[in-house]
N, C-alpha and C positions, 0 to 999 in steps of 0.2 A: 324189804320185806316185805309188802304188803300184809294187812291182816284184815279181817274179817270176825268184825264186831262179835260178830252172830257166834261166831264157830272157839271162837281160842279166849283163853280169860286175859284181859287184860292184862295182869301183872304179868301171866305163864310169857304173853311174846315180850313185854322190856325187860324181864330179867333172860330171855335168849339174848334179844341185843346187847345185854351188858348195861345195862341200865344201873346205878349206881342206886344202890338206895337208902348210905351215910348222906348228900346232897341235898342240898335246898331242888326243890324242881316247880317246876310250870307249862302244865297246861290247859293249854286253849280248845272250848268245847264247841266254838262258838256254829249256832246252824247244825248243830250235830242230834243235841236229843233233843226232839219229837220224833228220828227215825229212828228210835231204842226204843227196846217196850222195858217197862220198869226196874228189872231182872238189870237190863245187860246195864242203864242210868247207876242202881247201885252197886255194883261190881264196878264200875268208872268213879262213881266218889268217894267205893270204901279202898277203893284202891288207892285213890290221890293221898285220901283221907294215913294211910300206914307209911307218908312219905316221911323226910324228917322232918323237924320247927321248922316254919318259913315258908316251907310250900305250897304253890299256890292253884287253884284252881278257876279259871271265867267262867262259862256261860251264861248261851240264854236257851230260854225252854218259851215255851209260845202255850198258852192261858185254854182252859177247857175252857170250851162255848158258853157254862153258867158263870165264866167270870168275868163273858165281856157283853157288849149290847150293840146296833142302830148299823153303825159302817161298818165299827172294825167287826161284832156277831161273824155280817157279810162273807169281809173279806176272810173269818178265815176259816166258814164254812166250805168258802169256794174256790179257796188255796187249801185245804181240806182232801177238794172231794176232788184238786185236778190233778195234783201231787197224787193223792190211788189212781190214775187213770192212769197214772205210766208210773205206774209201780213201784210210786215210792210216799207207801200208805201213814201218815203216821200216826207211831202207833203208842206215845205217851205225851199228854197236855200236862201240865204239872199247876198247882194254883201254890201263889210267890210265898204266899203265909208255910204254906206246907212243906213246902221245898224249903227256905229261910226253919225249919224248926230240925226235919228228916239231917238236915247239915251239924246245926248244932245234938244232936243225938247221936251223929255217929264221928262229932269229937274236933272239929272244924271249929278253935278258938276267933275265931272273924269274919260275919258272916256281912256284905254286902251287897244289896237289894237294890238295883238303879231304876226304880221305878218311875214310872211315867208319868208322875208328880216333879220328883226330881229333876229328872234329866228334863224333862218343859223347861223348870228353875232354871239350869245350866247350862244349854246348849239347843236349849227351839225359843228363849221367849226377847223379846225387842225383831225375831223376823219380818221381814217385808211383808216375806210371800208365805207368813200365815200355817205356815209348816208348824203341823202340832207329831209333838214324841205319840210311839206307837205305842196301842198295847197290849196286841198282844202278843210280841212279842216283845223279854224282857232280859235283862243282863246282873247275872250272879258274881262277881267273885269270892274266893272261902280260902279263908288260909290256917294254912293247919298251923 
């Protein structure tokens, strides 16, 4: 059953599909949050926060221009303009600490932000091609 997040509440949709609220769940929202307005981002987070203990959400988010500089700022501006042009505008750009704080307020007990610095250390260090962890899009994992 298709879901238009802008037309229907996620919680209602899950219940209509027979989702078991008593079982721990895993929600992946990779590459999604920037296309949703702030109200819908909050709705998704509230729904997952209401799931059984040990439920988890993993999502990526795009930083606002104010949190970027240099090449990353230019990349962000060009990407946002391109997606706007093709009818897929970025509706939310989220600051990392504000996102971590929001998750804590919603009741998530454990929040892990894979910062660019940590990603660089864990996954990009020592690369011969000098590829660096991106700053513009970041990842968070949060447990209920």
